[in-house]
C-alpha positions as CSV (number, residue, x, y, z in Angstrom):
1,X,0.0,0.0,0.0
2,X,1.4,3.4,-1.0
3,X,1.0,6.2,1.5
4,X,0.5,9.6,0.0
5,X,2.2,12.6,1.5
6,X,0.8,16.1,1.1
7,X,2.5,18.8,-1.0
8,X,2.3,22.4,-0.1
9,X,2.1,24.1,3.3
10,X,-0.3,23.2,6.2
11,X,-3.0,25.8,5.8
12,X,-5.9,24.6,7.9
13,X,-6.7,22.0,10.6
14,X,-10.0,21.3,12.2
15,X,-12.2,18.4,13.6
16,X,-15.3,17.1,11.8
17,X,-18.2,17.5,14.1
18,X,-21.7,15.9,14.3
19,X,-23.4,19.1,13.0
20,X,-21.4,18.8,9.8
21,X,-22.6,15.2,9.0
22,X,-25.5,13.5,7.2
23,X,-27.7,10.8,8.7
24,X,-25.0,8.2,7.9
25,X,-22.3,10.0,9.9
26,X,-20.4,11.1,6.9
27,X,-19.4,14.7,6.6
28,X,-21.2,16.8,3.9
29,X,-19.1,17.4,0.8
30,X,-20.1,21.1,1.0
31,X,-18.6,21.4,4.5
32,X,-15.3,19.8,3.2
33,X,-15.3,22.1,0.2
34,X,-15.6,25.1,2.5
35,X,-12.6,24.0,4.5
36,X,-10.6,23.6,1.4
37,X,-11.6,27.1,0.2
38,X,-10.5,28.6,3.5
39,X,-7.2,26.8,3.3
40,X,-6.6,28.1,-0.3
41,X,-7.7,31.6,0.8
42,X,-4.9,31.6,3.4
43,X,-2.2,31.1,0.7
44,X,-4.0,33.5,-1.8
45,X,-4.3,36.2,0.9
46,X,-0.6,36.0,1.8
47,X,0.5,36.1,-1.9
48,X,-1.9,38.9,-2.8
49,X,-1.2,40.9,0.4
50,X,-4.9,41.6,0.7
51,X,-8.5,40.6,-0.3
52,X,-9.2,37.8,-2.6
53,X,-12.2,36.1,-4.1
54,X,-12.7,32.5,-5.2
55,X,-13.6,32.5,-8.9
56,X,-13.2,28.8,-9.9
57,X,-12.8,25.3,-8.6
58,X,-11.6,22.6,-11.0
59,X,-10.5,19.0,-10.9
60,X,-12.1,18.4,-7.5
61,X,-12.1,14.8,-6.4
62,X,-13.7,13.2,-3.3
63,X,-11.5,10.2,-2.7
64,X,-12.8,8.9,0.6
65,X,-15.5,9.9,3.2
66,X,-14.8,12.1,6.2
67,X,-16.3,10.9,9.4
68,X,-17.4,12.6,12.6
69,X,-14.4,13.0,14.9
70,X,-11.7,12.9,12.1
71,X,-9.0,15.5,12.3
72,X,-9.1,17.3,8.9
73,X,-5.9,18.9,7.5
74,X,-5.7,20.9,4.3
75,X,-2.4,21.5,2.6
76,X,-2.2,24.3,-0.1
77,X,0.4,24.8,-2.8
78,X,0.5,27.9,-5.0
79,X,0.8,26.5,-8.5
80,X,0.8,29.6,-10.6
81,X,0.1,33.3,-10.6
82,X,-1.2,35.6,-13.3
83,X,-1.6,39.3,-13.3
84,X,-4.5,39.2,-10.9
85,X,-5.1,35.5,-10.3
86,X,-3.6,32.6,-8.4
87,X,-4.1,28.8,-8.8
88,X,-3.8,26.9,-5.6
89,X,-3.7,23.1,-5.3
90,X,-5.4,21.9,-2.1
91,X,-5.1,18.4,-0.7
92,X,-7.0,17.2,2.3
93,X,-6.0,14.4,4.6
94,X,-7.8,13.1,7.7
95,X,-6.5,11.3,10.8
96,X,-9.2,8.8,11.6
97,X,-10.7,9.3,15.0
98,X,-10.7,5.7,16.0
99,X,-7.5,4.2,14.7
100,X,-5.3,7.2,13.8
101,X,-4.9,6.1,10.2
102,X,-4.1,8.9,7.8
103,X,-6.1,9.0,4.6
104,X,-6.2,11.4,1.7
105,X,-9.8,12.4,1.2
106,X,-9.9,15.2,-1.4
107,X,-7.8,17.2,-3.8
108,X,-8.6,20.0,-6.1
109,X,-7.4,23.2,-7.8
110,X,-8.9,26.5,-6.7
111,X,-8.5,29.9,-8.5
112,X,-8.5,33.1,-6.6
113,X,-8.4,36.7,-7.8
114,X,-6.9,39.6,-5.9
115,X,-9.6,42.3,-5.4
116,X,-9.7,45.9,-4.2
117,X,-12.1,47.4,-1.7
118,X,-14.8,47.7,-4.3
119,X,-14.5,44.0,-5.3
120,X,-12.7,44.7,-8.6
121,X,-9.7,42.7,-9.7
122,X,-6.3,44.3,-8.9
123,X,-2.8,43.4,-9.9
124,X,-0.8,41.1,-7.7
125,X,2.1,42.8,-5.9
126,X,5.6,41.9,-7.1
127,X,7.3,39.2,-5.1
128,X,10.4,40.4,-3.3
129,X,13.5,38.4,-4.4
130,X,16.2,37.5,-1.9
131,X,19.3,39.7,-2.2
132,X,22.2,38.0,-4.1
133,X,25.6,38.3,-2.6
């Protein structure tokens, strides 16, 4: 059995609670999607130095269920930037509540756009380069 390891930085960690589950005890996909969006927004906000908006979600895959009590960890990796936009790959793993097994449960690519105070797209700031010596 191959164990997958996350790429990117740890961007969010939470526990799946009963209020987030359906009648079968599995966590709603929408709740998990919201956690992933928050994790990606952390990376997008840092890169843009300000407000961002989610504009697209692509290649989202639900690989395994999340259960009540699982510790949910989202890892985010900035894949690419444009003039105003950022593509962020997000992988989500859980540590199972009962047996502590780690399982990859979702992955997807989210696109964020840097926005100004009026909600209009704004150019991303230049990235500072380390001094060469």
